[in-house]
C-alpha positions in Angstrom: -26.6 16.7 39.6 -26.1 13.1 38.2 -23.6 10.7 39.0 -22.2 8.5 36.5 -21.0 5.4 38.2 -18.1 3.0 37.1 -18.8 -0.4 35.7 -19.4 -2.6 38.1 -23.5 -1.9 39.0 -24.4 -1.2 42.6 -26.1 -4.1 44.6 -29.1 -2.9 43.4 -28.7 -3.3 39.8 -27.5 0.7 39.3 -24.4 1.6 36.8 -25.4 5.1 36.4 -27.6 7.5 39.0 -30.0 10.2 38.0 -32.6 12.6 38.8 -34.6 13.9 35.6 -38.0 14.7 35.6 -40.1 15.7 38.5 -42.6 13.0 38.6 -44.1 11.4 41.1 -43.4 8.1 40.0 -39.9 6.9 39.8 -38.0 4.4 37.5 -35.0 3.3 36.5 -34.0 2.0 32.9 -31.9 -0.8 31.3 -28.7 0.0 29.8 -30.1 -0.8 26.1 -32.1 2.5 26.2 -30.6 6.1 25.4 -30.9 8.6 28.1 -29.8 12.0 27.1 -26.4 13.0 28.0 -25.6 9.5 28.9 -23.7 6.5 27.5 -26.1 3.7 25.9 -23.4 0.4 26.4 -25.9 -2.5 26.9 -23.2 -4.0 29.5 -20.4 -4.6 28.3 -17.1 -3.4 28.4 -16.6 -3.5 24.7 -19.0 -0.6 24.7 -17.0 1.3 27.5 -16.4 4.4 25.7 -19.7 4.5 23.7 -20.1 8.2 23.7 -23.3 10.0 25.5 -26.6 9.8 23.9 -27.6 13.0 22.4 -31.9 12.3 23.6 -33.7 10.1 25.5 -35.0 6.6 24.3 -39.0 7.7 23.3 -40.6 5.3 25.7 -38.6 7.5 28.1 -39.1 11.2 26.6 -43.1 9.4 26.3 -43.0 8.5 30.5 -41.2 12.1 31.5 -43.5 14.1 29.9 -46.5 11.8 31.7 -45.2 12.5 35.0 -42.8 10.2 35.9 -39.3 11.0 37.2 -36.0 8.6 36.4 -33.3 7.7 39.0 -30.8 6.2 36.9 -30.2 3.2 34.3 -29.5 -0.8 35.3 -26.9 -3.2 34.6 -27.7 -6.8 32.6 -27.0 -9.7 31.3 -24.3 -8.4 28.3 -25.6 -6.9 25.6 -28.7 -8.4 26.9 -27.7 -11.7 25.2 -27.9 -14.2 28.4 -30.8 -15.2 30.7 -29.0 -16.1 33.9 -28.1 -12.1 34.6 -24.3 -12.7 35.8 -21.8 -10.8 34.4 -18.4 -10.1 35.3 -17.3 -7.2 33.3 -20.3 -4.5 34.7 -21.0 -6.6 37.7 -23.8 -8.8 38.9 -26.6 -7.1 40.9 -28.4 -8.8 44.3 -31.3 -10.6 43.5 -32.6 -9.0 46.9 -35.3 -11.4 48.2 -33.4 -14.4 46.8 -29.4 -14.0 47.5 -28.1 -16.9 46.6 -30.4 -17.3 43.2 -29.5 -15.8 40.0 -31.4 -12.1 38.9 -32.5 -13.7 35.8 -31.4 -11.9 32.6 -31.3 -10.1 30.3 -32.7 -7.1 32.3 -31.3 -8.2 35.9 -30.4 -4.7 37.1 -34.2 -3.3 36.2 -35.8 -6.4 37.9 -33.6 -6.0 40.9 -33.9 -2.2 41.4 -37.6 -3.3 41.5 -37.0 -6.0 44.0 -34.8 -4.0 46.5 -38.1 -1.0 46.5 -35.6 1.5 45.1 -38.1 2.3 42.7 -41.5 2.6 41.5 -40.9 0.7 38.4 -37.7 -0.4 36.2 -37.9 -0.6 32.2 -36.6 -3.6 30.4 -36.4 -5.3 27.2 -37.4 -8.5 26.6 -36.4 -10.8 23.1 -36.8 -14.3 24.4 -38.0 -13.7 27.9 -35.8 -10.9 29.1 -38.4 -9.3 31.6 -40.2 -12.1 32.2 -37.4 -14.6 33.0 -35.7 -12.2 35.9 -39.0 -11.4 37.1 -39.3 -14.7 38.3 -36.7 -15.0 39.5 -36.7 -12.2 41.7 -40.3 -12.5 42.4 -41.6 -9.4 41.0 -43.6 -8.9 38.3 -43.0 -8.4 34.5 -45.0 -7.6 31.6 -43.7 -8.3 27.9 -46.2 -6.1 25.8 -47.4 -6.9 22.8 -44.6 -6.2 19.6 -44.6 -3.0 18.6 -47.0 -1.6 21.4 -44.5 0.4 23.0 -41.5 2.0 20.9 -38.0 0.8 20.0 -36.9 3.8 18.7 -33.4 4.9 20.8 -32.8 0.8 22.2 -29.9 -1.0 21.4 -30.1 -3.6 19.3 -32.0 -0.9 16.6 -33.3 -3.3 14.5 -35.1 -6.5 16.2 -38.2 -8.3 15.0 -38.9 -9.9 18.3 -37.8 -7.7 21.0 -40.7 -5.8 23.2 -39.9 -2.3 25.7 -41.7 -3.8 28.9 -41.4 -3.2 32.4 -41.3 -4.5 36.3 -43.2 -3.8 39.3 -43.6 -4.8 42.5 -47.9 -5.3 42.6 -50.3 -5.4 39.5 -51.7 -1.4 40.4 -48.5 -0.2 39.5 -48.4 -2.1 36.5 -51.9 -0.6 35.5 -51.0 2.8 36.0 -48.0 2.7 34.3 -49.7 1.2 30.8 -51.7 4.1 31.3 -48.9 6.8 31.3 -47.9 4.9 28.4 -51.0 4.9 27.0 -52.1 1.7 26.6 -54.5 1.4 28.9 -58.1 1.6 26.8 -58.6 -2.0 26.5 -61.8 -4.0 27.1 -62.7 -5.7 29.8 -61.9 -9.7 28.9 -65.3 -11.8 28.3 -66.5 -13.4 31.9 -67.9 -16.2 30.2 -64.5 -17.8 28.4 -62.8 -19.7 31.0 -58.9 -19.2 31.5 -56.8 -22.6 30.0 -54.0 -23.8 31.9 -51.6 -25.6 29.8 -50.2 -28.4 31.5 -47.6 -30.8 32.1 -44.3 -28.1 30.7 -42.9 -27.8 33.7 -41.5 -29.7 36.5 -44.7 -32.0 38.0 -44.3 -29.9 41.6 -44.6 -26.5 39.9 -47.8 -27.2 37.8 -49.2 -28.6 41.2 -48.6 -24.9 42.7 -49.7 -24.1 40.6 -53.0 -25.4 39.9 -53.9 -25.4 43.2 -53.4 -21.6 43.2 -55.6 -21.1 40.2 -58.5 -23.4 41.3 -61.4 -24.4 39.9 -62.0 -21.9 37.3 -59.7 -22.6 34.8 -59.6 -25.7 32.0 -56.7 -27.9 30.8 -55.4 -27.4 27.1 -52.6 -27.9 24.7 -50.5 -25.6 22.4 -48.6 -28.0 20.3 -46.2 -25.8 18.4 -44.7 -24.2 21.7 -41.4 -26.1 21.3 -40.8 -25.2 17.6 -41.8 -21.8 18.3 -38.6 -21.9 21.3 -36.2 -23.3 18.7 -37.6 -20.6 15.9 -37.3 -18.0 18.3 -33.4 -18.8 19.1 -33.0 -18.8 15.0 -34.1 -15.3 15.0 -32.6 -14.1 17.7 -29.4 -16.0 17.2 -29.2 -14.0 13.5 -30.1 -10.7 14.6 -27.8 -10.7 16.9 -24.7 -11.8 14.8 -26.4 -8.7 12.4 -26.4 -6.1 15.4 -22.9 -7.8 17.4 -20.5 -9.6 14.6 -18.2 -6.2 15.5 -17.2 -6.8 18.7 -16.8 -10.6 18.6 -12.9 -9.6 18.1 -12.9 -6.8 21.1 -10.8 -8.4 23.9 -13.3 -7.3 26.6 -16.6 -9.2 25.4 -17.3 -11.7 27.4 -16.0 -15.5 25.9 -19.6 -17.0 26.5 -21.1 -13.9 24.9 -19.0 -14.1 22.5 -19.7 -17.6 21.5 -23.4 -16.9 21.3 -22.9 -14.2 18.9 -20.5 -16.1 16.2 -22.8 -18.6 16.1 -25.5 -16.2 14.4 -23.5 -16.6 11.9 -24.0 -20.7 11.5 -28.0 -19.7 10.6 -28.7 -20.2 6.8 -31.7 -18.6 4.8 -33.5 -21.4 4.8 -33.1 -21.9 8.4 -34.8 -18.4 8.6 -37.5 -18.9 6.3 -38.7 -22.1 8.4 -38.8 -20.4 11.6 -40.7 -17.4 9.8 -43.1 -20.0 8.7 -43.0 -21.5 12.3 -43.6 -17.9 13.5 -46.8 -17.5 11.4 -48.2 -20.7 12.3 -47.6 -20.0 16.0 -49.3 -17.2 16.4 -52.2 -18.2 14.4 -52.4 -21.3 16.8 -52.5 -18.5 19.6 -55.4 -16.4 18.5 -57.5 -19.7 17.9 -56.3 -21.0 21.4 -57.3 -17.3 23.1 -60.7 -16.7 21.0 -61.7 -20.3 23.4 -60.5 -19.1 26.2 -59.7 -15.7 26.5 -56.7 -15.6 28.4 -53.6 -19.1 28.9 -51.9 -19.8 32.0 -48.7 -21.6 32.2 -45.5 -21.6 34.3 -43.1 -18.8 33.7 -40.0 -21.3 34.3 -39.9 -25.4 33.4 -37.7 -25.6 36.5 -37.1 -23.7 39.5 -34.4 -20.6 39.3 -30.7 -21.9 39.8 -28.7 -20.6 42.3 -25.3 -18.8 41.7 -23.0 -22.2 41.7 -25.1 -23.9 39.6 -25.7 -21.2 37.0 -22.1 -20.7 36.6 -22.3 -22.3 32.7 -24.9 -20.1 31.5 -25.7 -21.8 28.2 -26.7 -24.7 30.7 -29.9 -22.3 31.5 -31.0 -21.2 27.8 -33.8 -23.9 28.0 -35.4 -21.9 31.0 -36.7 -19.7 28.7 -38.4 -22.8 26.5 -42.0 -21.2 27.3 -41.5 -17.4 27.3 -39.5 -17.4 23.8 -42.0 -18.2 22.0 -44.6 -15.7 22.9 -41.6 -12.9 21.6 -42.3 -15.1 18.2 -46.0 -14.8 18.0 -45.9 -11.1 19.2 -48.5 -11.3 22.3 -48.7 -9.7 25.5 -47.6 -11.9 28.7 -47.4 -10.9 32.1 -45.4 -12.9 35.1 -46.8 -12.9 38.5 -45.5 -14.2 41.8 -47.5 -17.2 42.3 -45.6 -18.5 45.3 -42.4 -20.9 46.6 -40.6 -24.3 46.9 -37.9 -25.1 48.6 -37.1 -21.3 49.2 -37.1 -20.8 45.5 -39.9 -18.3 43.3 -42.4 -19.7 41.4 -44.0 -17.2 39.1 -46.9 -17.6 36.7 -47.4 -16.8 32.9 -50.0 -15.2 31.4 -51.2 -14.1 27.7 -53.7 -12.5 26.3 -54.6 -11.4 22.8 -53.0 -8.8 20.7 -53.5 -5.6 22.3 -55.2 -6.7 25.8 -52.5 -5.6 28.1 -54.6 -3.8 30.2 -56.9 -6.5 30.3 -54.2 -8.5 31.5 -53.2 -6.9 34.2 -56.3 -6.6 35.6 -57.3 -10.2 35.4 -54.3 -11.1 37.2 -55.0 -10.1 40.1 -57.3 -12.7 40.8 -54.1 -14.7 41.1 -51.4 -12.7 42.7 -49.6 -14.3 45.1 -48.6 -11.6 48.1 -45.2 -12.8 49.7 
């Protein structure tokens, strides 16, 4: 018997609870993925009257067939278009390990439901950091597979050149198990002769210092000159694609003002800006490929600063730059993983690890040497 909660969400992040499947591995899904019999509302009161989905999103059907059990749907930053996870309409879930901090967005509820211990893993989506950002804020593991590696059939919005279905876990062993059930566990091991590269100077000095201490002597330093341009190009593409998907909701009175403002900005993006963004995409992807050929793995801070408190994040637009080290790898399409790496002044620090395309399983295996157990 299922129970559909009225918005807002529970403290753990659920907006709907259910019991679908009879497997031993439990999971929840972000409310941008279709679950048969439940509306897909994307954390928005503007979609509160959406009809129930006719069928499961393909990835959900795949996980159920692989012996997983679905426990519910989770809240998010409205329309998956924000990085704080603060949502006055659908509810802001509690960051259980760091209750004074934002949960991060957009897949806020999927991160918090895992951090709270309610499920083994949770599905989110990542267009510009929306799995890795909340994972970093909540002290859990967040994996964005390479673009196109996990089906987006049954995911809102239907079309995206950046969005990836990813997931959250509390440990890397579970991450490996989820990859196996998704059929992504067949990657060859990393070449042990390659020395991973750390991209320094991108975050607060104290963050770099903590991460370099954890990484030890088995890394070299490197630079990725196209990172900033890739972040900007990603903003153009996300803005344009979200305008295409959600412009029809801009006049809805229930849409939150910050989300309405960001969607409307997408109308200002010109064909010339899009062409330039696509050129940056091609150049940056080659740049990342070249560096990975030399080093096997790229290591860098997940966030350039410490996660803000709920009070500090009252202006949601001010937090957009927190994804400037995450968003570029949506543009390039490479798999990227964030893992807990320690704390500074009671706030979590996360390490981001990037691997070659098709290397999700090898990425998870390699990350074990740097995982911080809280």
